[in-house]
C-alpha positions in Angstrom: -41.5 -13.4 -12.9 -41.3 -9.8 -11.7 -37.8 -8.5 -11.0 -37.7 -7.0 -7.5 -36.8 -3.3 -7.3 -33.7 -2.4 -5.2 -33.9 0.4 -2.7 -31.1 1.5 -0.5 -30.1 2.8 3.0 -26.9 4.7 3.8 -26.0 4.2 7.4 -24.1 7.4 8.5 -25.6 7.8 12.0 -22.3 7.4 13.9 -20.2 10.2 15.3 -16.9 8.8 13.9 -15.0 9.4 17.2 -12.1 7.2 16.1 -11.5 9.5 13.1 -10.7 12.5 15.2 -11.0 16.2 14.3 -14.0 18.6 14.5 -15.6 17.6 11.2 -17.6 14.3 11.3 -15.8 11.9 9.0 -18.8 11.5 6.7 -18.6 15.2 5.9 -14.9 15.3 5.3 -14.3 16.3 1.6 -12.3 14.2 -0.8 -11.8 15.5 -4.4 -14.4 18.2 -3.9 -17.2 16.0 -2.4 -17.9 14.7 1.1 -17.4 11.1 1.9 -21.1 10.8 2.4 -21.9 12.3 -1.0 -19.6 9.8 -2.7 -21.3 7.0 -0.9 -24.8 8.2 -1.8 -23.8 8.8 -5.4 -22.7 5.1 -5.8 -26.3 4.0 -4.9 -28.5 6.7 -6.3 -27.4 5.7 -9.8 -28.4 2.1 -9.3 -31.3 2.0 -6.9 -34.9 3.3 -6.7 -34.4 5.5 -3.7 -31.8 6.2 -1.0 -32.7 6.8 2.7 -29.7 8.3 4.6 -29.5 7.9 8.4 -27.6 10.8 10.0 -26.8 11.9 13.6 -29.8 13.9 14.7 -27.7 17.0 15.2 -26.7 17.0 11.5 -30.1 16.3 10.1 -31.3 19.9 9.5 -28.1 21.4 8.2 -26.0 18.6 6.6 -24.2 20.1 3.6 -24.9 17.7 0.8 -25.3 18.0 -3.0 -28.1 15.4 -2.6 -30.0 17.5 0.0 -32.9 18.2 -2.3 -32.6 15.2 -4.6 -36.0 13.7 -5.4 -34.9 10.2 -4.7 -32.9 10.8 -1.5 -34.6 11.0 1.9 -33.0 11.8 5.3 -33.8 10.5 8.8 -32.2 10.8 12.3 -30.2 7.7 13.2 -30.5 5.8 16.4 -28.1 5.0 19.3 -26.6 2.0 17.4 -26.1 1.0 13.8 -29.0 -1.4 13.6 -31.3 1.1 15.2 -30.3 3.7 12.6 -31.0 1.1 9.8 -34.4 0.3 11.4 -35.4 4.0 11.3 -34.3 4.3 7.7 -36.1 1.2 6.7 -39.3 2.6 8.3 -38.9 5.6 5.9 -38.2 3.4 2.9 -40.8 3.0 0.1 -39.6 -0.5 -0.6 -42.3 -3.1 -0.9 -42.2 -6.3 1.2 -40.7 -8.3 -1.7 -38.3 -5.6 -2.9 -34.7 -5.6 -2.0 -33.0 -3.2 0.4 -29.2 -2.6 0.1 -27.6 -1.2 3.3 -24.3 0.6 2.8 -21.8 2.2 5.2 -21.7 5.9 4.6 -18.0 5.7 5.2 -17.3 3.4 2.2 -17.3 5.9 -0.6 -15.3 3.9 -3.2 -17.3 0.8 -3.6 -16.8 -0.4 -7.2 -19.6 -0.3 -9.8 -18.8 -3.8 -11.1 -18.9 -5.3 -7.6 -22.3 -3.5 -7.0 -23.7 -5.1 -10.2 -22.5 -8.6 -9.2 -24.0 -8.1 -5.7 -27.3 -7.0 -6.9 -27.5 -9.8 -9.4 -26.8 -12.3 -6.6 -29.4 -10.7 -4.3 -32.1 -10.8 -7.0 -31.4 -14.5 -7.5 -31.2 -15.5 -3.8 -33.0 -12.8 -1.9 -30.0 -12.1 0.4 -26.4 -11.3 -0.4 -23.5 -9.5 1.1 -20.3 -8.0 -0.4 -16.9 -8.9 1.2 -13.8 -10.9 0.6 -12.2 -14.1 1.8 -9.7 -13.6 4.6 -6.2 -13.7 3.1 -4.0 -13.3 6.2 -3.1 -16.0 8.6 -5.3 -15.6 11.6 -4.0 -16.5 15.1 -6.0 -17.2 18.3 -4.5 -15.3 21.2 -5.1 -15.6 25.0 -3.7 -12.5 26.7 -0.5 -11.8 24.8 0.2 -15.4 23.9 -0.5 -17.1 20.6 -2.3 -20.4 21.3 -3.3 -21.5 17.8 -3.9 -20.8 14.2 -7.4 -20.5 12.8 -8.4 -22.2 9.6 -9.0 -19.2 7.3 -10.6 -21.2 4.4 -14.2 -20.7 5.6 -13.7 -17.1 6.8 -15.2 -14.2 4.9 -14.6 -10.5 5.8 -18.0 -8.8 5.5 -18.2 -5.3 3.9 -21.2 -3.4 2.5 -23.6 -3.1 0.8 -25.6 -6.0 2.3 -28.8 -6.7 0.5 -32.0 -8.4 1.7 -35.7 -8.6 0.9 -37.4 -5.9 2.9 -39.6 -8.3 4.8 -36.5 -10.3 5.9 -34.6 -7.3 7.1 -37.6 -5.9 8.9 -38.2 -9.2 10.6 -34.5 -9.5 11.6 -34.4 -6.0 13.1 -37.6 -6.5 15.0 -36.2 -9.7 16.4 -33.1 -7.8 17.5 -35.2 -5.3 19.3 -37.3 -7.9 21.1 -34.2 -10.1 22.0 -32.1 -7.2 23.1 -29.4 -8.3 20.7 -26.7 -5.9 19.3 -25.8 -7.2 15.8 -22.7 -5.6 14.4 -24.1 -5.7 10.8 -27.4 -6.6 9.1 -26.2 -10.0 8.1 -25.6 -10.9 11.8 -29.3 -9.9 12.5 -30.6 -12.0 9.6 -28.4 -15.0 10.6 -30.2 -15.1 13.9 -33.5 -15.8 12.1 -32.1 -19.2 11.1 -34.2 -19.5 8.0 -32.5 -17.3 5.4 -29.5 -18.3 3.2 -27.1 -15.4 2.5 -24.9 -15.5 -0.5 -21.3 -14.2 0.0 -20.2 -12.2 -3.1 -16.4 -11.7 -3.3 -15.4 -8.1 -4.2 -12.8 -7.7 -6.9 -11.9 -4.1 -6.1 -10.8 -2.5 -2.8 -13.8 -1.1 -0.8 -12.2 0.4 2.3 -14.1 1.9 5.2 -12.9 5.3 6.4 -12.2 4.8 10.1 -9.1 6.9 10.8 -7.4 9.8 8.9 -4.9 7.3 7.5 -7.6 5.7 5.4 -8.2 8.9 3.4 -5.3 8.7 1.1 -6.3 5.2 -0.1 -9.8 6.4 -0.7 -8.6 9.4 -2.5 -6.5 7.2 -4.9 -9.5 4.9 -5.5 -11.9 7.8 -6.2 -9.4 9.4 -8.6 -9.1 6.1 -10.5 -12.9 5.6 -10.8 -13.9 9.3 -11.5 
């Protein structure tokens, strides 16, 4: 049986308005490299090719050490995350049966061991996402009143990468376009197909997403530890 190749997409097409400041968050430097370069580097070592989706205004002059890398390509993102991923998928060289890993450009510290576990699960099942079980008690609120407690046992907090066979991801994104859906991640789009089982792989290491400036210090500590 042929082992499917793994290609990857880095979704970095957002403007990062919640982060603040003049520099887009994906270009903020940590330990001498941009957040985006850290994210690309995690995948370029383990996948066949990386396609990066950027805001169109950054496409021609994005400062990156991977700018001329032979296995990294660049495309302009769309108006939403799934549209950016769809454009990147169109530029991918992955075959129909190959796997495509989609990763947030703002998750620069994803752990190598977790990546290996995720890719192994995806090769076996054809679809897998990285994340972790919800540990906190979750309340249901109406207005400012607590009205109940949600059973957290079946809840799983999705992170990235999320990995799918190309034909599955392509079909899911095409369906989102036709239906006018706005899936918040790739798994949500694939779930709507109704015929794909997605394996949930629990991450062992922290994998924070840089959303605000306060997230940078944690990311810095994690990158120092893994460098």
